[in-house]
C-alpha positions as a LaTeX table, in Angstrom:
\begin{tabular}{lrrr}
\hline
Residue & $x$ (\AA) & $y$ (\AA) & $z$ (\AA) \\
\hline
Met1 & $-26.69$ & $-111.42$ & 132.87 \\
Gln2 & $-29.10$ & $-113.80$ & 131.40 \\
Cys3 & $-30.81$ & $-112.84$ & 128.21 \\
Val4 & $-34.04$ & $-114.23$ & 126.42 \\
Ala5 & $-33.03$ & $-116.65$ & 123.75 \\
Asp6 & $-34.49$ & $-114.91$ & 120.63 \\
Ala7 & $-34.20$ & $-116.22$ & 117.10 \\
Ala8 & $-30.97$ & $-116.12$ & 115.27 \\
Pro9 & $-30.65$ & $-112.75$ & 113.73 \\
Pro10 & $-30.72$ & $-112.64$ & 109.73 \\
Ala11 & $-27.04$ & $-111.63$ & 109.72 \\
Leu12 & $-25.95$ & $-114.83$ & 111.50 \\
Ala13 & $-28.88$ & $-117.11$ & 110.95 \\
Ala14 & $-27.85$ & $-120.92$ & 111.63 \\
Ser15 & $-29.09$ & $-123.79$ & 109.66 \\
Pro16 & $-31.10$ & $-126.48$ & 111.51 \\
His17 & $-27.98$ & $-128.75$ & 111.78 \\
Asp18 & $-25.89$ & $-126.00$ & 113.38 \\
Ala19 & $-28.82$ & $-125.11$ & 115.72 \\
Arg20 & $-29.11$ & $-128.79$ & 116.96 \\
Arg21 & $-25.10$ & $-128.84$ & 117.47 \\
Ala22 & $-25.45$ & $-125.63$ & 119.39 \\
Arg23 & $-27.96$ & $-127.22$ & 121.77 \\
His24 & $-26.42$ & $-130.55$ & 122.04 \\
Gly25 & $-23.07$ & $-131.15$ & 120.29 \\
Pro26 & $-19.62$ & $-130.37$ & 121.37 \\
Gly27 & $-17.28$ & $-127.91$ & 119.47 \\
Lys28 & $-13.93$ & $-128.58$ & 118.21 \\
Ser29 & $-12.65$ & $-127.87$ & 121.83 \\
Gly30 & $-14.92$ & $-130.82$ & 123.17 \\
Ile31 & $-16.97$ & $-128.20$ & 125.14 \\
Pro32 & $-20.73$ & $-128.11$ & 124.31 \\
Leu33 & $-21.41$ & $-124.99$ & 122.36 \\
Ser34 & $-24.60$ & $-124.46$ & 124.56 \\
Ser35 & $-22.30$ & $-124.34$ & 127.58 \\
Ala36 & $-19.94$ & $-121.64$ & 125.81 \\
Thr37 & $-22.97$ & $-119.63$ & 124.93 \\
Ala38 & $-24.22$ & $-119.84$ & 128.45 \\
Leu39 & $-20.96$ & $-118.65$ & 129.76 \\
Leu40 & $-20.95$ & $-115.68$ & 127.20 \\
Arg41 & $-24.40$ & $-114.69$ & 128.45 \\
Arg42 & $-22.78$ & $-114.12$ & 131.86 \\
Leu43 & $-20.44$ & $-111.50$ & 130.35 \\
Cys44 & $-22.45$ & $-109.94$ & 127.39 \\
Gln45 & $-25.91$ & $-110.01$ & 125.73 \\
Val46 & $-25.47$ & $-112.60$ & 123.27 \\
Lys47 & $-28.29$ & $-114.46$ & 121.55 \\
Asp48 & $-28.75$ & $-117.56$ & 119.76 \\
Gly49 & $-26.73$ & $-118.17$ & 116.59 \\
Glu50 & $-24.18$ & $-115.36$ & 117.57 \\
Ala51 & $-21.48$ & $-117.20$ & 119.89 \\
Ser52 & $-19.29$ & $-118.60$ & 117.30 \\
Ala53 & $-18.84$ & $-115.61$ & 115.21 \\
Leu54 & $-18.35$ & $-113.54$ & 118.48 \\
Leu55 & $-15.75$ & $-115.65$ & 119.70 \\
Trp56 & $-13.93$ & $-115.58$ & 116.36 \\
Ser57 & $-14.32$ & $-111.85$ & 116.08 \\
Phe58 & $-12.80$ & $-111.47$ & 119.74 \\
Ala59 & $-9.83$ & $-113.83$ & 118.79 \\
Tyr60 & $-9.19$ & $-111.84$ & 115.52 \\
Phe61 & $-8.89$ & $-108.55$ & 117.30 \\
Phe62 & $-6.88$ & $-110.03$ & 120.14 \\
Cys63 & $-4.40$ & $-111.18$ & 117.58 \\
Leu64 & $-4.19$ & $-107.70$ & 115.92 \\
Leu65 & $-3.70$ & $-105.68$ & 119.01 \\
Phe66 & $-1.34$ & $-108.12$ & 120.50 \\
Ser67 & 0.68 & $-107.62$ & 117.41 \\
Tyr68 & 0.58 & $-103.75$ & 117.58 \\
Tyr69 & 1.18 & $-103.46$ & 121.34 \\
Val70 & 4.34 & $-105.59$ & 121.11 \\
Met71 & 5.78 & $-102.93$ & 118.66 \\
Arg72 & 4.01 & $-99.82$ & 120.13 \\
Pro73 & 6.69 & $-99.12$ & 122.88 \\
Val74 & 9.30 & $-99.57$ & 120.42 \\
Arg75 & 7.81 & $-96.97$ & 118.27 \\
Glu76 & 7.59 & $-94.59$ & 120.98 \\
Glu77 & 11.05 & $-94.94$ & 122.13 \\
Met78 & 12.34 & $-94.47$ & 118.58 \\
Gly79 & 10.27 & $-91.37$ & 118.03 \\
Ile80 & 11.47 & $-89.54$ & 120.99 \\
Ser81 & 15.05 & $-90.76$ & 120.62 \\
Gly82 & 15.57 & $-88.42$ & 117.62 \\
Gly83 & 14.41 & $-85.50$ & 119.69 \\
Met84 & 11.19 & $-83.72$ & 120.31 \\
Asp85 & 11.79 & $-81.10$ & 117.66 \\
Lys86 & 11.56 & $-84.03$ & 114.95 \\
Leu87 & 8.05 & $-85.20$ & 115.90 \\
Pro88 & 6.19 & $-82.68$ & 113.74 \\
Trp89 & 8.26 & $-83.81$ & 110.84 \\
Leu90 & 7.37 & $-87.53$ & 111.63 \\
Phe91 & 3.76 & $-86.79$ & 111.98 \\
Thr92 & 3.80 & $-85.14$ & 108.52 \\
Ala93 & 5.53 & $-88.05$ & 107.06 \\
Val94 & 2.92 & $-90.39$ & 108.44 \\
Phe95 & 0.23 & $-88.12$ & 106.82 \\
Ala96 & 1.81 & $-88.21$ & 103.52 \\
Ser97 & 2.20 & $-91.86$ & 103.61 \\
Met98 & $-1.62$ & $-92.19$ & 104.37 \\
Leu99 & $-2.19$ & $-89.97$ & 101.46 \\
Ala100 & $-0.49$ & $-92.48$ & 99.13 \\
Ala101 & $-1.74$ & $-95.75$ & 100.77 \\
Val102 & $-5.44$ & $-94.91$ & 100.78 \\
Pro103 & $-6.09$ & $-94.77$ & 97.11 \\
Val104 & $-4.04$ & $-98.11$ & 96.80 \\
Phe105 & $-6.22$ & $-99.80$ & 99.45 \\
Ser106 & $-9.32$ & $-98.44$ & 97.82 \\
Ala107 & $-8.32$ & $-99.77$ & 94.47 \\
Leu108 & $-7.80$ & $-103.22$ & 96.12 \\
Val109 & $-11.15$ & $-103.10$ & 97.87 \\
Ala110 & $-12.76$ & $-102.24$ & 94.42 \\
Arg111 & $-11.18$ & $-105.14$ & 92.56 \\
Leu112 & $-11.13$ & $-108.14$ & 95.07 \\
Pro113 & $-13.85$ & $-109.58$ & 97.27 \\
Arg114 & $-13.65$ & $-109.24$ & 101.20 \\
Arg115 & $-12.28$ & $-112.79$ & 101.55 \\
Arg116 & $-9.09$ & $-111.86$ & 99.50 \\
Phe117 & $-8.21$ & $-108.21$ & 100.22 \\
Ile118 & $-8.36$ & $-108.38$ & 103.93 \\
Pro119 & $-5.71$ & $-111.09$ & 104.07 \\
Ile120 & $-3.56$ & $-109.37$ & 101.57 \\
Val121 & $-3.40$ & $-106.38$ & 103.67 \\
Tyr122 & $-2.28$ & $-108.20$ & 106.67 \\
His123 & 0.29 & $-110.40$ & 104.70 \\
Phe124 & 1.64 & $-107.23$ & 103.36 \\
Phe125 & 2.27 & $-105.78$ & 106.67 \\
Ala126 & 3.78 & $-109.09$ & 108.05 \\
Ser127 & 6.26 & $-109.27$ & 105.08 \\
Asn128 & 7.21 & $-105.58$ & 105.98 \\
Leu129 & 8.03 & $-106.78$ & 109.51 \\
Leu130 & 10.50 & $-109.36$ & 108.22 \\
Val131 & 12.19 & $-106.70$ & 106.28 \\
Phe132 & 12.71 & $-104.59$ & 109.47 \\
Phe133 & 13.84 & $-107.73$ & 111.25 \\
Gly134 & 16.49 & $-108.32$ & 108.58 \\
Leu135 & 17.56 & $-104.48$ & 108.76 \\
Leu136 & 18.02 & $-104.50$ & 112.45 \\
Ser137 & 19.75 & $-107.99$ & 112.46 \\
Leu138 & 22.12 & $-106.74$ & 109.90 \\
Gly139 & 23.11 & $-103.85$ & 111.99 \\
Ala140 & 21.54 & $-101.13$ & 109.85 \\
Pro141 & 21.80 & $-97.61$ & 111.45 \\
Arg142 & 19.12 & $-97.65$ & 114.27 \\
Gly143 & 18.32 & $-93.89$ & 113.77 \\
Glu144 & 17.51 & $-94.05$ & 110.28 \\
Val145 & 15.47 & $-97.39$ & 110.65 \\
Gly146 & 13.66 & $-95.81$ & 113.68 \\
Lys147 & 12.43 & $-93.10$ & 111.57 \\
Val148 & 11.22 & $-95.33$ & 108.90 \\
Phe149 & 9.64 & $-97.75$ & 111.55 \\
Tyr150 & 7.95 & $-94.80$ & 113.21 \\
Val151 & 6.08 & $-93.75$ & 110.07 \\
Trp152 & 5.41 & $-97.40$ & 109.13 \\
Leu153 & 3.86 & $-98.52$ & 112.53 \\
Ser154 & 1.74 & $-95.26$ & 112.50 \\
Val155 & 0.26 & $-96.19$ & 109.25 \\
Phe156 & 0.01 & $-100.04$ & 110.09 \\
Asn157 & $-1.82$ & $-99.28$ & 113.44 \\
Leu158 & $-4.77$ & $-97.33$ & 111.76 \\
Phe159 & $-5.05$ & $-99.37$ & 108.76 \\
Val160 & $-5.27$ & $-102.92$ & 110.40 \\
Val161 & $-7.81$ & $-101.53$ & 113.03 \\
Ser162 & $-9.90$ & $-99.69$ & 110.42 \\
Val163 & $-10.03$ & $-102.87$ & 108.19 \\
Phe164 & $-11.01$ & $-104.93$ & 111.28 \\
Trp165 & $-13.94$ & $-102.68$ & 112.17 \\
Gly166 & $-15.02$ & $-102.24$ & 108.64 \\
Phe167 & $-15.37$ & $-106.07$ & 108.53 \\
Met168 & $-17.24$ & $-106.16$ & 111.87 \\
Ala169 & $-19.69$ & $-103.38$ & 110.59 \\
Asp170 & $-20.32$ & $-105.57$ & 107.60 \\
Leu171 & $-21.03$ & $-108.73$ & 109.59 \\
Trp172 & $-23.17$ & $-107.32$ & 112.54 \\
Arg173 & $-26.17$ & $-105.02$ & 112.46 \\
Ser174 & $-26.59$ & $-101.82$ & 114.51 \\
Glu175 & $-28.80$ & $-103.58$ & 117.22 \\
Gln176 & $-26.14$ & $-106.40$ & 117.35 \\
Gly177 & $-23.22$ & $-103.93$ & 117.66 \\
Lys178 & $-24.75$ & $-102.14$ & 120.57 \\
Arg179 & $-24.81$ & $-105.38$ & 122.53 \\
Leu180 & $-21.58$ & $-107.04$ & 121.22 \\
Phe181 & $-19.04$ & $-104.55$ & 120.02 \\
Gly182 & $-17.95$ & $-104.01$ & 123.64 \\
Phe183 & $-17.20$ & $-107.68$ & 124.06 \\
Ile184 & $-15.50$ & $-107.76$ & 120.65 \\
Ala185 & $-13.22$ & $-104.74$ & 121.59 \\
Ala186 & $-12.44$ & $-106.44$ & 124.92 \\
Gly187 & $-10.72$ & $-109.01$ & 122.53 \\
Gly188 & $-8.47$ & $-106.03$ & 121.37 \\
Ser189 & $-7.83$ & $-104.92$ & 124.77 \\
Ala190 & $-6.74$ & $-108.51$ & 125.87 \\
Gly191 & $-4.34$ & $-108.66$ & 123.03 \\
Ala192 & $-3.10$ & $-105.16$ & 124.03 \\
Leu193 & $-2.62$ & $-106.29$ & 127.54 \\
Ala194 & $-0.74$ & $-109.29$ & 126.41 \\
Gly195 & 1.51 & $-107.22$ & 124.03 \\
Ser196 & 2.17 & $-104.76$ & 126.73 \\
Phe197 & 3.05 & $-107.32$ & 129.25 \\
Val198 & 5.46 & $-109.12$ & 126.98 \\
Thr199 & 7.25 & $-105.97$ & 125.94 \\
Ala200 & 7.41 & $-104.52$ & 129.59 \\
Ala201 & 8.68 & $-107.91$ & 130.81 \\
Gln202 & 11.01 & $-109.11$ & 128.11 \\
Ala203 & 12.06 & $-106.05$ & 126.11 \\
Arg204 & 15.72 & $-106.36$ & 127.10 \\
Gln205 & 15.80 & $-110.19$ & 127.02 \\
Ile206 & 14.02 & $-110.65$ & 123.82 \\
Gly207 & 15.53 & $-107.79$ & 121.81 \\
Thr208 & 13.70 & $-105.39$ & 119.40 \\
Ala209 & 14.24 & $-107.55$ & 116.26 \\
Asn210 & 12.78 & $-110.80$ & 117.98 \\
Leu211 & 9.85 & $-108.67$ & 118.83 \\
Leu212 & 9.06 & $-107.92$ & 115.19 \\
Leu213 & 9.03 & $-111.53$ & 114.51 \\
Leu214 & 6.45 & $-112.15$ & 117.22 \\
Ser215 & 4.32 & $-109.50$ & 115.83 \\
Ala216 & 4.39 & $-110.97$ & 112.39 \\
Ala217 & 3.37 & $-114.38$ & 113.41 \\
Leu218 & 0.26 & $-112.84$ & 115.33 \\
Leu219 & $-0.69$ & $-111.08$ & 112.12 \\
Glu220 & $-0.70$ & $-114.47$ & 110.29 \\
Leu221 & $-3.01$ & $-115.74$ & 113.21 \\
Ala222 & $-5.39$ & $-112.84$ & 112.48 \\
Val223 & $-5.64$ & $-113.99$ & 108.91 \\
Leu224 & $-6.64$ & $-117.46$ & 109.99 \\
Cys225 & $-9.46$ & $-115.77$ & 112.08 \\
Val226 & $-10.61$ & $-113.61$ & 109.06 \\
Gly227 & $-10.72$ & $-116.96$ & 107.02 \\
Arg228 & $-12.85$ & $-118.61$ & 109.78 \\
Leu229 & $-15.23$ & $-115.59$ & 110.08 \\
Asn230 & $-15.78$ & $-115.59$ & 106.18 \\
Arg231 & $-16.37$ & $-119.39$ & 106.11 \\
Leu232 & $-18.58$ & $-119.30$ & 109.12 \\
Ser233 & $-20.72$ & $-116.36$ & 107.88 \\
Ala234 & $-20.95$ & $-118.12$ & 104.36 \\
Arg235 & $-22.13$ & $-121.55$ & 106.01 \\
Leu236 & $-24.58$ & $-119.67$ & 108.36 \\
Glu237 & $-26.01$ & $-117.70$ & 105.47 \\
Gly238 & $-26.63$ & $-120.98$ & 103.43 \\
Gly239 & $-28.75$ & $-122.16$ & 106.20 \\
Gly240 & $-31.05$ & $-119.20$ & 106.45 \\
Ala241 & $-32.16$ & $-115.87$ & 105.30 \\
Ala242 & $-29.08$ & $-113.66$ & 104.48 \\
Arg243 & $-28.87$ & $-109.85$ & 104.51 \\
Pro244 & $-27.00$ & $-108.67$ & 101.42 \\
Glu245 & $-24.35$ & $-106.76$ & 103.48 \\
Ala246 & $-23.32$ & $-109.91$ & 105.17 \\
Ala247 & $-23.48$ & $-112.23$ & 102.18 \\
Ala248 & $-20.49$ & $-110.35$ & 100.56 \\
Ala249 & $-17.50$ & $-112.52$ & 101.35 \\
Asp250 & $-17.16$ & $-113.48$ & 97.62 \\
Glu251 & $-18.50$ & $-110.25$ & 96.12 \\
Arg252 & $-16.54$ & $-107.27$ & 94.86 \\
Ile253 & $-17.42$ & $-103.79$ & 96.01 \\
Gly254 & $-16.35$ & $-102.03$ & 92.93 \\
Gly255 & $-15.93$ & $-98.19$ & 92.46 \\
Gly256 & $-12.70$ & $-96.08$ & 91.98 \\
Ala257 & $-9.67$ & $-95.59$ & 93.92 \\
Phe258 & $-10.48$ & $-92.21$ & 95.23 \\
Arg259 & $-13.99$ & $-93.03$ & 95.94 \\
Gly260 & $-13.73$ & $-92.87$ & 99.73 \\
Val261 & $-13.02$ & $-89.03$ & 99.52 \\
Thr262 & $-16.09$ & $-88.26$ & 97.40 \\
Leu263 & $-18.17$ & $-90.53$ & 99.63 \\
Val264 & $-17.29$ & $-88.51$ & 102.70 \\
Leu265 & $-17.63$ & $-85.11$ & 100.90 \\
Arg266 & $-21.17$ & $-85.89$ & 99.69 \\
Ser267 & $-22.58$ & $-87.18$ & 103.10 \\
Pro268 & $-23.29$ & $-84.82$ & 106.09 \\
Tyr269 & $-23.25$ & $-87.94$ & 108.21 \\
Leu270 & $-19.74$ & $-89.04$ & 107.20 \\
Leu271 & $-18.36$ & $-85.47$ & 107.31 \\
Gly272 & $-19.67$ & $-85.56$ & 110.95 \\
Ile273 & $-17.83$ & $-88.69$ & 111.78 \\
Cys274 & $-14.68$ & $-87.05$ & 110.03 \\
Ala275 & $-15.18$ & $-84.08$ & 112.44 \\
Gln276 & $-15.46$ & $-86.24$ & 115.29 \\
Thr277 & $-12.21$ & $-88.01$ & 114.38 \\
Leu278 & $-10.42$ & $-84.63$ & 113.89 \\
Phe279 & $-11.57$ & $-83.67$ & 117.53 \\
Leu280 & $-10.23$ & $-86.99$ & 118.87 \\
Ser281 & $-6.94$ & $-86.59$ & 116.90 \\
Met282 & $-6.36$ & $-83.06$ & 117.78 \\
Thr283 & $-6.75$ & $-83.43$ & 121.67 \\
Ala284 & $-4.71$ & $-86.87$ & 121.44 \\
Thr285 & $-1.94$ & $-84.97$ & 119.84 \\
Val286 & $-1.70$ & $-82.35$ & 122.60 \\
Leu287 & $-1.61$ & $-85.01$ & 125.21 \\
Tyr288 & 0.85 & $-87.13$ & 123.10 \\
Phe289 & 3.27 & $-84.14$ & 123.02 \\
Glu290 & 3.18 & $-83.54$ & 126.67 \\
Gln291 & 3.71 & $-87.23$ & 127.59 \\
Ala292 & 6.58 & $-87.52$ & 125.33 \\
Arg293 & 8.18 & $-84.46$ & 126.67 \\
Ile294 & 7.92 & $-85.50$ & 130.27 \\
Val295 & 8.97 & $-89.12$ & 129.63 \\
Ser296 & 11.82 & $-87.85$ & 127.73 \\
Ala297 & 13.01 & $-85.70$ & 130.53 \\
Gln298 & 12.73 & $-88.79$ & 132.94 \\
Ser299 & 15.15 & $-91.06$ & 131.43 \\
Met300 & 17.75 & $-91.28$ & 128.40 \\
Asp301 & 18.21 & $-95.09$ & 128.45 \\
Pro302 & 16.26 & $-96.52$ & 125.20 \\
Ala303 & 15.26 & $-99.62$ & 127.07 \\
Arg304 & 14.00 & $-97.98$ & 130.05 \\
Arg305 & 11.84 & $-95.56$ & 128.01 \\
Thr306 & 10.51 & $-98.64$ & 126.29 \\
Glu307 & 9.55 & $-100.07$ & 129.68 \\
Met308 & 7.91 & $-96.90$ & 130.92 \\
Phe309 & 5.61 & $-96.70$ & 127.69 \\
Ala310 & 4.69 & $-100.35$ & 128.00 \\
Thr311 & 3.96 & $-99.89$ & 131.83 \\
Ile312 & 1.47 & $-97.09$ & 130.91 \\
Asp313 & $-0.11$ & $-99.19$ & 128.19 \\
Leu314 & $-0.40$ & $-102.11$ & 130.68 \\
Thr315 & $-2.13$ & $-100.10$ & 133.15 \\
Val316 & $-4.57$ & $-98.65$ & 130.75 \\
Asn317 & $-5.50$ & $-101.98$ & 129.30 \\
Val318 & $-6.22$ & $-103.62$ & 132.68 \\
Ile319 & $-8.87$ & $-101.06$ & 133.30 \\
Thr320 & $-10.22$ & $-101.11$ & 129.82 \\
Ile321 & $-10.91$ & $-104.82$ & 129.43 \\
Leu322 & $-12.96$ & $-104.94$ & 132.61 \\
Val323 & $-15.09$ & $-102.03$ & 131.49 \\
Gln324 & $-15.49$ & $-103.59$ & 127.95 \\
Val325 & $-16.60$ & $-106.97$ & 129.24 \\
Leu326 & $-18.74$ & $-105.88$ & 132.07 \\
Val327 & $-20.12$ & $-102.48$ & 131.36 \\
Thr328 & $-19.97$ & $-101.35$ & 127.72 \\
Gly329 & $-22.76$ & $-103.44$ & 126.08 \\
Arg330 & $-25.30$ & $-102.68$ & 128.74 \\
Leu331 & $-24.23$ & $-99.09$ & 128.80 \\
Met332 & $-25.18$ & $-98.60$ & 125.28 \\
Thr333 & $-28.29$ & $-100.60$ & 125.31 \\
Arg334 & $-29.55$ & $-98.75$ & 128.38 \\
Val335 & $-28.34$ & $-95.21$ & 128.30 \\
Gly336 & $-28.03$ & $-94.98$ & 124.53 \\
Leu337 & $-25.56$ & $-94.27$ & 121.86 \\
Gly338 & $-25.35$ & $-90.41$ & 122.29 \\
Val339 & $-24.27$ & $-90.66$ & 125.92 \\
Ala340 & $-21.57$ & $-93.39$ & 125.01 \\
Leu341 & $-20.23$ & $-91.10$ & 122.46 \\
Ala342 & $-20.12$ & $-88.05$ & 124.73 \\
Val343 & $-18.23$ & $-89.59$ & 127.55 \\
Val344 & $-14.71$ & $-89.00$ & 126.23 \\
Pro345 & $-15.28$ & $-85.38$ & 125.05 \\
Val346 & $-16.69$ & $-84.66$ & 128.49 \\
Val347 & $-13.54$ & $-86.38$ & 130.31 \\
Thr348 & $-11.35$ & $-84.55$ & 127.69 \\
Gly349 & $-12.81$ & $-81.17$ & 128.66 \\
Val350 & $-12.56$ & $-81.79$ & 132.50 \\
Gly351 & $-9.03$ & $-83.34$ & 132.27 \\
Phe352 & $-7.69$ & $-80.32$ & 130.07 \\
Ala353 & $-9.12$ & $-77.85$ & 132.68 \\
Ala354 & $-7.46$ & $-79.90$ & 135.51 \\
Leu355 & $-4.22$ & $-80.01$ & 133.48 \\
Ala356 & $-4.20$ & $-76.32$ & 133.00 \\
Ala357 & $-4.46$ & $-75.82$ & 136.76 \\
Gln358 & $-1.81$ & $-78.37$ & 137.51 \\
Pro359 & 0.35 & $-79.40$ & 134.51 \\
Thr360 & 2.45 & $-82.05$ & 136.48 \\
Leu361 & 3.62 & $-85.65$ & 135.60 \\
Trp362 & 1.12 & $-87.13$ & 137.84 \\
Met363 & $-2.01$ & $-85.22$ & 136.57 \\
Ile364 & $-1.12$ & $-86.11$ & 132.78 \\
Ala365 & $-0.55$ & $-89.62$ & 133.71 \\
Ala366 & $-3.85$ & $-89.69$ & 135.29 \\
Phe367 & $-5.72$ & $-87.83$ & 132.56 \\
Gln368 & $-4.03$ & $-89.81$ & 129.82 \\
Gly369 & $-4.73$ & $-93.10$ & 131.35 \\
Leu370 & $-8.65$ & $-92.39$ & 132.11 \\
Arg371 & $-9.18$ & $-90.83$ & 128.71 \\
Arg372 & $-7.64$ & $-93.76$ & 126.84 \\
Ala373 & $-9.29$ & $-96.36$ & 129.07 \\
Ile374 & $-12.75$ & $-94.74$ & 128.42 \\
His375 & $-11.85$ & $-94.19$ & 124.66 \\
Tyr376 & $-11.02$ & $-97.98$ & 124.08 \\
Ala377 & $-13.80$ & $-99.37$ & 126.40 \\
Val378 & $-16.64$ & $-97.12$ & 125.51 \\
Asp379 & $-16.03$ & $-94.59$ & 122.64 \\
Arg380 & $-14.45$ & $-96.69$ & 120.20 \\
Pro381 & $-17.20$ & $-99.44$ & 120.12 \\
Ala382 & $-19.86$ & $-96.78$ & 120.28 \\
Arg383 & $-18.06$ & $-94.91$ & 117.28 \\
Glu384 & $-17.89$ & $-98.07$ & 115.17 \\
Ile385 & $-21.74$ & $-98.62$ & 115.59 \\
Leu386 & $-21.98$ & $-95.46$ & 113.44 \\
Phe387 & $-20.68$ & $-97.40$ & 110.49 \\
Thr388 & $-23.02$ & $-100.33$ & 110.68 \\
Val389 & $-25.78$ & $-98.11$ & 109.06 \\
Val390 & $-23.84$ & $-96.95$ & 105.90 \\
Ala391 & $-23.42$ & $-98.72$ & 102.49 \\
Arg392 & $-20.57$ & $-101.46$ & 102.10 \\
Glu393 & $-18.43$ & $-99.24$ & 99.99 \\
Glu394 & $-18.60$ & $-96.60$ & 102.64 \\
Lys395 & $-17.63$ & $-99.27$ & 105.40 \\
Tyr396 & $-14.26$ & $-99.88$ & 103.63 \\
Lys397 & $-13.36$ & $-96.93$ & 101.46 \\
Ala398 & $-14.93$ & $-93.99$ & 103.37 \\
Lys399 & $-14.13$ & $-95.43$ & 106.77 \\
Ser400 & $-10.44$ & $-96.08$ & 105.67 \\
Phe401 & $-10.21$ & $-92.47$ & 104.48 \\
Ile402 & $-11.52$ & $-91.17$ & 107.94 \\
Asp403 & $-9.65$ & $-93.51$ & 109.94 \\
Thr404 & $-6.38$ & $-92.92$ & 108.33 \\
Val405 & $-5.93$ & $-89.84$ & 106.34 \\
Ala406 & $-8.24$ & $-87.55$ & 108.35 \\
Phe407 & $-6.88$ & $-88.85$ & 111.79 \\
Arg408 & $-3.24$ & $-88.63$ & 110.62 \\
Gly409 & $-4.05$ & $-85.19$ & 108.93 \\
Gly410 & $-5.22$ & $-83.90$ & 112.22 \\
Asp411 & $-2.22$ & $-85.04$ & 113.91 \\
Ala412 & 0.24 & $-83.49$ & 111.56 \\
Ala413 & $-1.80$ & $-80.10$ & 111.64 \\
Ser414 & $-1.99$ & $-80.19$ & 115.40 \\
Ala415 & 1.70 & $-81.08$ & 115.81 \\
Trp416 & 2.70 & $-78.06$ & 113.67 \\
Ala417 & 0.16 & $-75.87$ & 115.40 \\
Leu418 & 1.55 & $-76.89$ & 118.80 \\
Ser419 & 5.10 & $-76.33$ & 117.51 \\
Gly420 & 4.12 & $-72.72$ & 116.32 \\
Leu421 & 2.30 & $-71.87$ & 119.56 \\
Ser422 & 5.10 & $-73.19$ & 121.67 \\
Ala423 & 7.46 & $-71.05$ & 119.82 \\
Leu424 & 5.44 & $-67.98$ & 120.38 \\
Gly425 & 5.71 & $-68.79$ & 124.18 \\
Leu426 & 2.38 & $-70.37$ & 124.89 \\
Lys427 & 2.89 & $-72.60$ & 127.81 \\
Ala428 & 1.29 & $-76.02$ & 128.74 \\
Ala429 & $-1.39$ & $-74.54$ & 130.86 \\
Gly430 & $-2.63$ & $-72.13$ & 127.96 \\
Leu431 & $-2.56$ & $-75.04$ & 125.42 \\
Ser432 & $-4.74$ & $-76.99$ & 127.77 \\
Leu433 & $-7.42$ & $-74.26$ & 128.18 \\
Leu434 & $-7.58$ & $-74.03$ & 124.27 \\
Met435 & $-8.74$ & $-77.75$ & 124.27 \\
Val436 & $-11.63$ & $-77.01$ & 126.73 \\
Pro437 & $-13.92$ & $-75.21$ & 124.00 \\
Val438 & $-12.96$ & $-77.86$ & 121.62 \\
Ala439 & $-14.12$ & $-80.61$ & 123.86 \\
Gly440 & $-17.50$ & $-78.77$ & 124.12 \\
Gly441 & $-18.04$ & $-78.75$ & 120.46 \\
Trp442 & $-17.17$ & $-82.40$ & 120.35 \\
Val443 & $-19.82$ & $-83.13$ & 122.83 \\
Leu444 & $-22.43$ & $-81.40$ & 120.65 \\
Leu445 & $-21.39$ & $-83.22$ & 117.68 \\
Ser446 & $-21.67$ & $-86.63$ & 119.50 \\
Arg447 & $-25.21$ & $-85.92$ & 120.13 \\
Tyr448 & $-25.89$ & $-85.03$ & 116.45 \\
Leu449 & $-24.37$ & $-88.27$ & 115.19 \\
Ala450 & $-26.21$ & $-90.37$ & 117.75 \\
Arg451 & $-29.38$ & $-88.97$ & 116.25 \\
Arg452 & $-28.38$ & $-89.38$ & 112.87 \\
Gln453 & $-27.41$ & $-93.06$ & 113.44 \\
Ala454 & $-30.77$ & $-93.68$ & 114.91 \\
Glu455 & $-32.66$ & $-92.41$ & 111.85 \\
Arg456 & $-30.58$ & $-94.47$ & 109.47 \\
Ala457 & $-31.20$ & $-97.45$ & 111.69 \\
Arg458 & $-34.97$ & $-96.95$ & 111.42 \\
Gly459 & $-34.52$ & $-96.72$ & 107.65 \\
Glu460 & $-35.04$ & $-92.97$ & 107.41 \\
Val461 & $-32.96$ & $-90.91$ & 104.88 \\
Gly462 & $-29.70$ & $-89.60$ & 106.41 \\
\hline
\end{tabular}
């Protein structure tokens, strides 16, 4: 779809020299930047001055989720290898780890500028992977290492993705996010696809320890993308008008280590996003437990289970990337944020009703696959647009609290609730029916958040 060549937006305004180079000069790859922009316009609604930052954002998310999805099937296999009865304890350990980690992250955000604290986060996690590699290579007990790795990766996943989207909300305005976040999210889906393929095809040949080395290398590539985006934004801002939110690579955010919690509690808007996160977490936990139970019953071979989880991921990511590139941006600009946010709750309600009527392997596989594909393709980019209209401190501190503590807290509470209900004799069909009214409340909340986001984008008090 061809779009009108508007002036470069303030967030990414190019200097005259950059504008001339974009029209005529080649990039580092030797391909004229105007040609790259023309190609991007066939895929998404990119405007002049946005192409370079868009491609680096795409590459950044690609590396992050490539790294995670190489490790994800390993975590799933280790999680169920200790027995289904251990999962509530693992979920609780993840939640406790989040409670400890979020204040540390908030203190880092308060004291260091963006260009420094984001690379530190990724360097830290990469160094952790080297420790796990050493433990597995030296023959440490797999069961004990597996428990720690399960908790660690559950923390890693939410933190690195939350930091990524906080950075994106810092770089792009609300209007830009509606057009471009779908394409940027497709970078993550492409990385997830690559990670799932590598693990599904090579899990036995490469070995778990070497997969961790590959993940560490990909995290370091993500750091390179962060540096490029910071330099690019600084150079672009130097050539034109810059908005304060985007001119912050070298500025400290300030505030206290526990500021994220107080920011959420004082804002009805952020509390609404927190409730939305709990709805997502609660319904995802119900599906996760049922999937883990079914797959555990199918095969006891760890390598085979790893391949099964990777194959599910691979299928979901193929569907997701097609929707993100071709549909998401146009969907949000044409039908609105409210509809985009309500799609997953509607699918969730219908899916749980179908699962209650037919609680089978094929039904849960279809439901899980469809829900995850729509979540990554439509719901996640739409949700991140909600953060483009909040203050910088809220984008990193409040967002990290919501994305990690609130999400994993919902996981832990749901896991223990499911364990208790199952002990009382409630079957899968009954659990599924309980989720239908939850999905209905989630739809209403989505519409509310979309209205509040629009008010904030227009400059109204929210």
